[in-house]
C-alpha positions as CSV (number, residue, x, y, z in Angstrom):
1,M,63.5,-14.7,20.9
2,H,62.5,-18.2,22.1
3,L,65.2,-20.7,23.0
4,F,64.1,-23.1,20.2
5,N,64.3,-20.2,17.6
6,V,67.9,-19.4,18.8
7,I,69.0,-23.0,18.6
8,T,67.4,-23.3,15.2
9,L,69.1,-20.2,13.9
10,L,72.5,-21.3,15.3
11,I,72.2,-24.7,13.6
12,V,71.1,-23.3,10.3
13,I,74.0,-20.8,10.3
14,S,76.5,-23.6,11.3
15,A,75.2,-25.9,8.6
16,A,75.4,-23.1,6.0
17,F,78.9,-22.1,7.0
18,G,79.9,-25.8,7.1
19,Y,78.7,-26.3,3.5
20,I,80.5,-23.2,2.2
21,N,83.7,-24.3,4.0
22,I,83.7,-27.9,2.7
23,R,82.5,-26.8,-0.8
24,F,84.8,-23.8,-1.4
25,L,87.3,-22.9,1.4
26,R,88.3,-26.5,2.5
27,L,89.8,-25.3,5.7
28,P,89.7,-27.5,8.9
29,T,86.1,-27.4,10.0
30,T,86.5,-25.6,13.3
31,I,88.8,-23.0,11.8
32,G,86.6,-22.5,8.7
33,L,83.4,-22.1,10.7
34,M,84.9,-19.6,13.1
35,I,86.6,-17.5,10.3
36,M,83.2,-17.3,8.4
37,A,81.3,-16.3,11.6
38,L,84.0,-13.8,12.4
39,I,83.8,-12.2,8.9
40,F,80.0,-12.3,9.1
41,S,80.2,-10.4,12.4
42,L,82.7,-7.8,11.1
43,L,80.5,-7.2,8.1
44,L,77.5,-6.7,10.4
45,I,79.6,-4.1,12.4
46,L,80.5,-2.3,9.1
47,F,76.8,-2.6,8.0
48,Q,75.7,-0.4,10.8
49,F,76.8,2.6,8.8
50,I,74.2,1.6,6.1
51,N,71.4,0.1,8.2
52,P,72.1,0.3,12.0
53,E,68.9,-1.7,12.8
54,W,70.3,-4.9,11.4
55,T,73.5,-4.7,13.5
56,L,71.4,-3.8,16.5
57,L,69.2,-6.9,16.0
58,A,72.3,-9.1,15.6
59,R,73.8,-7.8,18.8
60,E,70.6,-8.3,20.7
61,L,70.5,-11.9,19.4
62,V,74.0,-12.6,20.6
63,L,73.3,-10.9,23.9
64,E,70.3,-13.2,24.4
65,I,72.6,-16.2,24.1
66,D,74.3,-16.7,27.5
67,F,77.6,-18.1,26.1
68,T,78.8,-19.2,29.6
69,T,75.7,-21.1,30.4
70,V,75.5,-22.7,26.9
71,L,79.0,-23.9,27.0
72,M,79.7,-24.6,30.7
73,D,76.2,-26.1,31.5
74,V,75.1,-27.6,28.2
75,M,77.8,-28.2,25.6
76,L,80.9,-29.0,27.7
77,S,79.7,-32.3,29.1
78,F,78.9,-33.6,25.6
79,L,82.2,-32.4,24.0
80,L,84.4,-33.7,26.8
81,F,82.8,-37.1,27.0
82,A,82.8,-37.5,23.2
83,G,86.5,-36.4,23.0
84,A,87.5,-38.8,25.8
85,L,85.5,-41.7,24.4
86,H,87.4,-41.5,21.1
87,T,90.8,-41.2,22.7
88,D,93.3,-44.1,22.6
89,V,93.6,-44.9,26.3
90,G,96.5,-47.3,25.7
91,L,98.6,-44.4,24.3
92,L,97.5,-42.2,27.2
93,E,98.6,-44.9,29.6
94,K,102.2,-44.8,28.2
95,E,102.4,-41.0,28.5
96,K,100.5,-40.8,31.9
97,R,103.5,-39.2,33.8
98,S,104.1,-36.4,31.3
99,I,100.4,-35.8,30.8
100,G,99.8,-35.6,34.6
101,L,102.8,-33.2,34.9
102,F,101.7,-30.8,32.2
103,A,98.0,-31.0,33.2
104,L,98.4,-30.3,36.9
105,L,101.8,-28.7,37.7
106,G,102.0,-27.0,34.3
107,V,98.6,-25.2,34.6
108,L,99.4,-24.1,38.2
109,I,102.8,-22.6,37.2
110,S,101.4,-21.1,34.0
111,T,98.5,-19.5,35.9
112,F,100.8,-17.6,38.3
113,L,103.4,-16.8,35.6
114,I,100.9,-15.4,33.1
115,G,98.9,-13.6,35.9
116,S,102.1,-11.9,37.3
117,I,103.3,-10.7,33.9
118,T,99.9,-9.5,32.8
119,F,99.6,-7.5,36.1
120,Y,102.9,-5.6,35.4
121,V,102.2,-5.2,31.7
122,S,98.7,-3.8,32.4
123,Q,100.3,-1.2,34.7
124,L,102.8,-0.2,32.0
125,I,100.1,0.5,29.4
126,G,98.1,2.5,31.9
127,L,95.4,0.0,33.0
128,E,94.8,-0.4,36.7
129,V,94.0,-4.1,37.0
130,G,94.1,-5.9,40.4
131,F,96.5,-8.8,40.8
132,V,93.8,-11.3,41.6
133,Y,92.0,-10.4,38.4
134,C,95.2,-11.0,36.4
135,L,95.5,-14.4,38.2
136,L,92.0,-15.1,37.0
137,F,93.1,-14.4,33.4
138,G,96.1,-16.7,34.0
139,A,93.8,-19.5,35.2
140,L,91.3,-19.2,32.3
141,I,93.9,-18.9,29.6
142,S,96.5,-21.5,30.8
143,P,94.5,-24.7,29.9
144,T,94.7,-25.8,26.3
145,D,91.2,-26.6,25.0
146,P,90.5,-30.2,23.9
147,I,87.6,-29.0,21.8
148,A,89.9,-26.8,19.7
149,V,92.8,-29.2,19.8
150,L,91.3,-32.5,18.8
151,G,89.9,-31.6,15.4
152,I,93.0,-29.7,14.2
153,L,95.7,-32.1,15.4
154,K,94.1,-35.0,13.4
155,K,95.2,-33.4,10.1
156,S,98.5,-31.8,11.2
157,G,100.8,-34.9,10.8
158,I,102.4,-34.2,14.2
159,P,104.4,-37.1,15.7
160,K,102.2,-39.5,17.6
161,R,103.9,-39.2,20.9
162,I,103.7,-35.4,20.9
163,E,100.1,-35.5,19.7
164,V,99.1,-37.9,22.5
165,N,100.8,-35.5,25.1
166,I,98.9,-32.5,23.7
167,V,95.5,-34.3,23.5
168,G,95.9,-36.0,26.9
169,E,97.1,-32.8,28.5
170,S,94.2,-30.8,27.0
171,L,91.6,-33.4,28.1
172,F,92.7,-33.1,31.8
173,N,94.1,-29.6,32.1
174,D,90.8,-27.9,31.2
175,G,89.2,-29.6,34.2
176,V,92.1,-28.5,36.4
177,G,92.0,-25.0,34.9
178,V,88.3,-24.7,35.7
179,V,88.9,-25.8,39.3
180,I,91.8,-23.3,39.7
181,F,89.7,-20.5,38.1
182,F,86.8,-20.9,40.4
183,V,89.0,-21.2,43.5
184,I,90.6,-17.9,42.6
185,L,87.2,-16.4,41.7
186,E,85.9,-17.4,45.1
187,I,88.9,-15.8,46.8
188,A,88.3,-12.6,44.7
189,Q,84.7,-12.5,45.8
190,M,85.3,-13.2,49.4
191,G,88.4,-11.1,49.7
192,V,91.9,-12.5,50.1
193,A,92.0,-11.7,53.8
194,N,89.0,-13.9,54.5
195,V,90.3,-17.0,52.8
196,T,92.7,-19.5,54.4
197,I,95.0,-22.0,52.8
198,G,92.8,-24.7,54.4
199,D,89.7,-23.3,52.6
200,V,91.5,-23.4,49.3
201,A,92.8,-26.9,49.8
202,I,89.4,-28.2,50.8
203,L,87.8,-26.6,47.8
204,F,90.4,-28.0,45.4
205,V,90.2,-31.5,46.8
206,Q,86.4,-31.4,46.6
207,E,86.3,-30.2,43.0
208,A,89.3,-32.0,41.5
209,I,89.7,-35.3,43.4
210,G,85.9,-35.5,43.8
211,G,85.5,-35.0,40.1
212,V,87.9,-37.8,39.3
213,F,86.3,-40.3,41.6
214,F,82.8,-39.3,40.6
215,G,83.7,-39.8,37.0
216,L,85.1,-43.3,37.8
217,G,81.8,-44.2,39.5
218,L,79.8,-42.8,36.7
219,G,81.8,-44.8,34.1
220,F,81.4,-48.0,36.2
221,V,77.6,-47.6,36.5
222,M,77.4,-46.9,32.8
223,Y,79.5,-50.1,32.1
224,R,77.2,-52.2,34.3
225,L,74.0,-50.9,32.7
226,L,75.3,-51.5,29.2
227,K,76.6,-54.9,30.0
228,S,73.3,-56.1,31.4
229,I,71.4,-55.6,28.1
230,D,71.9,-55.9,24.4
231,D,69.8,-53.3,22.6
232,Y,71.8,-50.6,20.8
233,E,69.0,-48.0,20.8
234,V,68.5,-48.1,24.6
235,E,72.3,-48.3,25.2
236,V,72.8,-45.1,23.2
237,M,70.1,-43.4,25.3
238,I,71.8,-44.7,28.5
239,T,75.1,-43.1,27.5
240,L,73.3,-39.8,26.8
241,A,71.3,-39.9,30.0
242,M,74.4,-40.7,32.1
243,V,76.4,-37.8,30.6
244,M,73.6,-35.3,31.0
245,G,72.4,-36.6,34.4
246,G,76.0,-37.1,35.6
247,Y,77.1,-33.6,34.8
248,Y,74.1,-32.1,36.5
249,L,74.7,-34.3,39.6
250,A,78.4,-33.3,39.7
251,Q,77.4,-29.7,39.8
252,Q,75.0,-30.3,42.6
253,L,77.7,-32.1,44.6
254,H,80.2,-29.3,43.9
255,T,82.7,-31.6,42.2
256,S,84.3,-30.9,38.8
257,G,81.8,-31.9,36.1
258,P,84.5,-31.5,33.3
259,L,86.9,-33.8,35.0
260,A,84.1,-36.3,35.7
261,M,83.1,-36.4,32.0
262,V,86.7,-36.9,30.9
263,V,87.3,-39.8,33.3
264,A,83.9,-41.4,32.5
265,G,84.6,-41.1,28.8
266,L,88.1,-42.6,29.1
267,F,86.7,-45.4,31.3
268,M,84.1,-46.3,28.7
269,G,86.5,-45.7,25.8
270,S,89.1,-48.2,27.0
271,N,89.1,-51.5,25.2
272,G,88.3,-53.7,28.3
273,P,85.0,-52.2,29.4
274,K,84.0,-51.3,25.9
275,K,84.4,-54.8,24.5
276,A,82.9,-56.4,27.6
277,A,79.9,-54.2,27.8
278,M,78.9,-53.7,24.1
279,S,78.2,-55.9,21.1
280,D,79.9,-54.9,17.9
281,T,76.6,-53.3,16.7
282,T,76.2,-51.3,19.9
283,E,79.8,-50.1,19.8
284,L,79.4,-48.9,16.2
285,Y,76.2,-47.0,17.0
286,I,77.5,-45.4,20.2
287,D,80.8,-44.4,18.4
288,K,78.9,-42.8,15.5
289,F,76.3,-41.1,17.7
290,W,79.0,-39.4,19.9
291,E,81.0,-38.6,16.8
292,L,78.0,-36.8,15.3
293,I,77.3,-35.0,18.6
294,D,81.0,-33.9,18.7
295,V,80.8,-32.5,15.2
296,L,77.5,-30.7,15.7
297,M,78.5,-29.2,19.1
298,N,81.9,-28.1,17.7
299,A,80.2,-26.4,14.7
300,V,77.8,-24.4,16.9
301,L,80.5,-23.6,19.4
302,F,82.9,-22.1,16.9
303,V,80.1,-20.1,15.1
304,L,79.3,-18.7,18.6
305,I,82.9,-17.7,19.2
306,G,82.9,-15.8,15.9
307,L,79.6,-14.1,16.6
308,E,80.8,-13.0,20.1
309,I,82.9,-10.2,18.5
310,L,79.6,-8.3,18.1
311,I,79.5,-7.6,21.9
312,I,83.2,-7.2,22.7
313,D,84.3,-3.8,23.9
314,F,87.1,-2.1,21.9
315,N,89.6,0.6,22.7
316,N,93.3,1.3,22.0
317,K,94.7,0.2,25.3
318,Y,92.7,-3.0,25.1
319,M,94.1,-3.6,21.6
320,L,97.7,-3.2,22.9
321,G,97.0,-5.4,25.9
322,G,95.5,-8.1,23.6
323,I,98.6,-8.1,21.4
324,I,100.9,-8.3,24.4
325,A,98.8,-11.0,25.9
326,I,99.2,-13.2,22.9
327,V,103.0,-13.0,23.2
328,V,102.9,-13.5,27.0
329,V,100.7,-16.6,26.8
330,L,102.9,-18.2,24.1
331,A,106.2,-17.4,25.9
332,A,104.8,-18.6,29.3
333,R,103.6,-21.9,27.8
334,Y,107.0,-22.5,26.1
335,A,108.9,-21.7,29.3
336,V,106.7,-24.0,31.4
337,I,106.9,-26.9,29.0
338,K,110.7,-26.4,28.5
339,G,111.3,-26.2,32.2
340,L,109.1,-29.3,33.1
341,L,110.8,-31.4,30.3
342,M,114.2,-30.4,31.6
343,V,113.3,-31.4,35.2
344,S,111.7,-34.7,34.1
345,K,114.1,-35.6,31.2
346,K,115.1,-38.9,32.9
347,W,111.6,-40.4,32.6
348,I,110.1,-38.3,29.7
349,A,111.9,-38.9,26.4
350,V,110.8,-36.5,23.6
351,D,112.8,-34.9,20.8
352,R,114.1,-31.3,21.1
353,E,111.4,-29.9,18.9
354,A,108.7,-31.1,21.4
355,P,108.5,-27.8,23.4
356,L,107.9,-25.7,20.2
357,L,105.3,-28.1,18.8
358,M,103.5,-28.4,22.2
359,T,103.5,-24.6,22.5
360,W,102.2,-24.0,19.0
361,G,99.8,-26.9,19.2
362,G,98.4,-25.9,22.5
363,L,95.3,-24.1,21.3
364,R,92.8,-22.1,23.4
365,G,89.1,-22.2,22.6
366,G,85.6,-21.5,23.8
367,L,86.2,-22.7,27.4
368,S,88.5,-19.7,28.0
369,I,86.0,-17.3,26.6
370,A,83.2,-18.9,28.6
371,M,85.2,-18.5,31.9
372,A,86.0,-14.9,31.0
373,L,82.4,-14.1,30.3
374,S,81.4,-15.8,33.6
375,L,83.2,-13.1,35.6
376,P,80.7,-11.0,37.7
377,A,79.7,-7.7,36.0
378,S,80.8,-6.0,39.3
379,F,84.4,-6.7,38.4
380,E,85.8,-3.5,36.7
381,A,88.4,-5.5,35.0
382,K,85.9,-7.8,33.2
383,P,85.8,-6.0,29.8
384,Y,89.6,-6.0,29.6
385,I,89.9,-9.6,30.6
386,V,87.2,-10.7,28.1
387,F,88.9,-8.7,25.3
388,I,92.4,-10.0,25.8
389,T,91.1,-13.6,26.2
390,Y,89.2,-13.2,22.9
391,C,92.5,-11.9,21.2
392,V,94.4,-14.9,22.5
393,V,91.7,-17.4,21.4
394,M,91.4,-15.8,17.9
395,F,95.1,-15.9,17.3
396,S,95.4,-19.5,18.8
397,I,92.7,-21.0,16.6
398,I,93.2,-19.1,13.3
399,V,97.0,-18.4,13.2
400,Q,98.3,-21.4,15.2
401,G,95.7,-23.8,13.9
402,L,96.3,-22.9,10.2
403,T,100.1,-23.0,10.5
404,L,100.6,-26.0,12.7
405,E,100.7,-28.5,9.8
406,R,103.2,-26.3,7.9
407,L,105.4,-26.1,11.1
408,V,105.4,-29.9,11.4
409,K,106.4,-30.3,7.8
410,R,109.1,-27.8,8.1
411,I,110.6,-29.3,11.3
412,Y,110.4,-32.9,10.2
413,K,111.0,-32.3,6.4
414,V,107.8,-34.3,5.4
């Protein structure tokens, strides 16, 4: 099937599911779309007993869509820039120390904690999975996903300070998580014995620090271009070109494209540059354009997540591993947040319910699945890692996403 036909089909399905959700289900958009795509996929799996050809065609269609390429190389730049552009930079500034702590140190600790526990649990249930592959799972599942978080938190009623910490953390920790994941992946491919600490440090600095500085440069160039003209149509095109071109250039320079997009979006979203570079008309059109891009990309992404179940491998040990992985990921996140808050309590003041809310509100999404699917086919542990990642993401978005608002109301009696 041609690329245009695939895109057309995905948008048609997303629009149809979106209408049904708004008209009848009235669930949060991301959750509603994914649940319907999931149910649709399960029905197709059951339908193979009646007409196997339809299920086979559906599987072939999903296999034609390279989820990793679609998300990592196409959608991620738009989603991260749009999310950062509409984030209140002033509030992030107030919580910068806690956000930095959770996004960097939190992801590192969580990666090794989840990876270590997963390694021993896998041995207990009879699955021989190498430690480095378990670390890869820890790296890809530790970051909370801003794409999943942003849409759901808006309607949860969660206290503003905790919301800012979750959103700010998720905007940055996905970039950090991607860097850690690919560093560990390179170690796995080269062999632990062939990689030095210096190699790891250089790669991390190049990807993470390079991504931040590249994003600042990209944001500044965008600001200067927008400030030099006053034509909202051309200015919207400039933002689009800078995001697409900037992400591509970041990849060529081997710096973190996700971190660059977040930094560039925050730079342009802050009141100073935005007010100085754009007229009121331009600001309105740019905000609405990127809001629409955000909604469209989210819709397609969560439909894709639901459809991916058609190509997931199932077996009893994987099922047990998936259930255990959900518990391990939640427990590890709570332990890391609780520990970091205790260490930093002198300069991070949050109420005692914050660790629970930040744990339950830290959703995982398509980015984790994309990284799991990007593992080389030569890795024997890939099917298992993909399956348990899918289990955690499904639970995260559907169960945590649907119950977060209820949890907030129960804790704060609102």
